[in-house]
N, C-alpha and C positions, 0 to 999 in steps of 0.2 A: 353474452354473448347480444350485439344489437338487435332488435325485434324487426322486424321488414312490413312492410305495409300486405304484402299478401300474406305470410304466414298470422298477419293479427287477423286475418279479415274472418278466419278458421276459430276463432277463439273472443267468448265475450269479455267485453267491456267492461267494466261496473264504472260508471260515474258518481262519486263518493260527493253527494253534495249533503246540503240544508247541517247537521251538528246539533250543536246544543249550544256552541256562544252567543252572544252577543250580537254576531255580523250574519244571525241564519239566513233572512231575508234574503242578505247580497249573496250568499251560498246559492240560495236556490235560483236566483236570478244566474247567475253563472251554469251552474250546471244545468242547466232546460238548454241554453247556448249552445252549452258544447255538447251533452248529446246529442243536440241536435244536427249539428254541424258534423260529428261523427255519423251520424243515422244518414244522413245525404252524400255520405261519401263511403257507404256501404256496408259499417261496420255492424255487427252484435251487437246492437249496444243495452244496459241496464241501469236503471238509476236505482241509487242504493242511498238514503237519507240514511248519513251514518250518526246513529244516534246514542242511548244507552250497549244497544242490544245488537253494534256495528259489527262485531265478529258472525255474530249468527245472522243476520241478515246476508254480508259476504256471502258466508258458506253458502245458504240457502241462495241463493241467484247465480251461484256455480260461477265467480270471477273471478276469470283468467288471468286479467289485466288491469289496474285500478287509474284512473284519470281522477285525480284529486283535485275536486271543486270545491276543497274547502275553505274556508277560513276562520282565523279569531283561534281561540284554543279547543284543543282536542283533535284540530283539524292542521294547526298548519305550526304546534308546537312541537312536534315530533311524537305525541301521543298515536295518532290514527298509523304514522310509520312503522314507530315500533310495531305495532297488530301486526302490519302489513306486511312484514320482513317475518315475523311467528312463522306467519299461515303462509310465509314462500310464494306471494304475490308481487308480481314488479309492480312497481306502483311511480306514476310522474312527480318530479319535485327534486328536491333537495331530501335528504338522509336524518335520522335520526335527530345527532348532536346539531348539523349545521341547523338544520328548521328550531330547534330548540335556542340553540344560542342566539337566532335572529328573534324569535320570539319576544326574546326576554333584554329590553331594552336595555338596561343597566350592564349588563353581560355584555350585550354585543360594545356598548360604546370604550367597554374596558380594552377587547378586543380589536374596535377599532383605533385608541389611541395607541396601542403594540403596534398597531401597523403603520402609525407616523401619519393616519389619516385627521384630516382638520376638526376642529368638533365645538358646538360652543358650551359653554362650562356650565355645567350641572353638579347639584346633588340629589344623593338616592335617599330619602327616609323611608326608612323600615315601617311593619305596619305597627297599628298604633303608635307612631311618634306622633306628637301632636306639632300641628306647624308652624314652619319658621316664619319667621319677618324674612321682608326682602335683606337688611343688613344680616341677619345670620345664614338666610343661604347664599350672600357674599359677592350679589352679582348685579342685585336693585330690580328694581322694574323700566318696563315689563318683564313681567319670565312666562315662559309653559308652565302645568300640571299638567300631567299627562299618567296615566296608568303603566304602572311596565309592560304591563304582557296583554294587551286588547289594541287592535287592531281598527281600521278605519276612522282613525279619530275617536274612536271612543271612551268618555269622558274625558278629551282636553277640553281646557280652560285658559285662555289667556289672562290672566289677570295683572291688571294697569294700575288699578289703588287697593291698598297693604289692607282695608276691611274686606277683600273678594279673596285673599291668598286664602283663608282657613275653611271658607266653603267651600274653594276649588278644591283643597286636597281632600275635606272629605270626601266630594264626590268624586273623586280618584281614586276614594278608598278602598271604593264599594265595591273595586274590582279584582281579581285577582293580584298578587305576587306587591312588589314593593310603590311607594308612586317617586317619579320623577319630577322634580324640577330644574331648570334647565333655563337658561336664558335668551331671551325673546332675540330671536337673527331677524332684524328687518330685511327686505330686500326684495327678491325675486324668488319663484319656485320653480328648480329643474329636476324632473324625474328622466333618470336615464333607466332604459331596459338592458339588461345583456339577455342572450338567447347561446346556451350555450357554450360559454367561456368569452363570449364576443361581446362585444358592447355595439348593441343596436342601434340605440338613436338618443338622442335627449329632447322630452318636449316640456316644453312654460309652462306653466298651469297659473292664471289668472283670474280667480273667482272674485263673484261679486258682493263676498261676506268677508269679513278681518283674514282670515286663513282657510286650508282647504279644507275644512269638518267635512263630515258626515253628507249633512244636508248638499255641499257645492259638488263631493264625488256623484250622488248618484239621484240630483232633482235635475233634468235636463233645463239646458238653457243658464243655470246661473253660473254658467264658466265656461272663461275662451282658453280652446287650449292650442298652442302658437307652433306648430310643427315642420320642421324641426327648429327648434327653442333659436330666438333671430338672437344670437349671441356672434360676437366675436367670432373668428377663427379659430384663435389661439384660447378663449374660454370656451369653446365650444370641445377643443381637442381636451381640454381640464375636462371637465365636467361627465365626458365617455374614458377619463382614466380614473377617476373617483370610485365610479360606478363600479365598475369593475376590476378595479383595489378592492370599497367592498365584498362585493361580490367574491372575491379570490380566499378575501382573510377570513370568512367566514367558511369558509369549502363548500360554497351551496354547488349545486348543479341545476342543469334544468335552465326555466325560465326567473329571471327576479326582475323587480323595481326599485330603485335605488332612491330616495329623498332626497334631493341635496336644498340649501340657498345658498343664495348670490348677495350679499350685500353691496350697497353702490358704493363702496372702496376695491370692488372689485374681492372681497373674500368669500372662503367656500364654505362651509360647514355642512360635514357629512350627520344626518339625521337618522334613519333606520335603514335598512333592507327588507325586504316583501318577498319571503321565498314564494308567494304562493297568489302573486297578483291578481287581480281581479282580470272578469272575462263577461265584464256585462254589455252592454252595447255603449258604454260612456265609459268604459274602464277602459287606462294608460296603455298598458299593454298593446291589445288592440289595435290604437291609435297611431303606434309605432310602429309595429310590425306594419299593418296598411302604407305609411308613408315610404315602408324600407319595400313594395312589390309582394309582403306576402300578406294575403285575405284571410281571413277569420279561420276557415276550414280546413285550406292548410297549414293555420299557425298550431288549430287543434290539433293534428296528425301529425305534424312534427314531435310536438311535445307527445304524443302518444307514441310512437315510436323510440321515442329513448327512453321509458317507464323503463326501470330495471330496481336491482334490488342491492342496498350499497350494505348491507352489513356482512 
């Protein structure tokens, strides 16, 4: 049963933030902004730092409905979703399976390939495996090396010379999961937001740095955001269709953001789907929503009303 705004005003809304991942600082910013917006709309909001004792803190706060402002491991990967299911607390975003599948970049690529979505060539390295040469990887340089289960570009490297491959793999291997090596796709960074199974809009990201890394995402003034993405109508439609297809292939719910690359030759590559997109002032989902006439507080409230149990 869908939650109503009136009914939710009588419930305790727990904004789950912080957590244990490498993206804790971003999550704290997201959570603070969301909590402030919901409180401003008259909801009874409590902020819960979802660390190792998340279950106890959620129970002690009397949370009736959870707004997930977590990022990365233990927050975006199905773990907290499973906990909330077992506590019978409705929550925002995707369910356990979709969250876990999207968080694992290698697993999600297999699903994207089965759905017929365009991908860059890639190779998975088992934990502890030695770094391959570019020839062994099969697609030469430059290539991208990243942890398979981190977000916000944590541990990501673009390798241009052979000597940098081993250090990049070693650094990516410090994080959870396998290491993903994929062909670097030159061109434009296009991000598509999906809201409630509808492609909301596409934005172009032009970072001052080589790629849209952690610093570019969260340091004001280092990146240009062009909304709507300045693409020909046919390419804009293609971007929207790919974002929605990626969202659906993983059976996502709520809001997602799909990362795409567009080559100078006009070919697309789907990189990944983010099931809990950032909600800071620099984040893309709020920028896209604003471009479609949905202000920040309204976006937070719409997502709150979509909270549910999925199991």
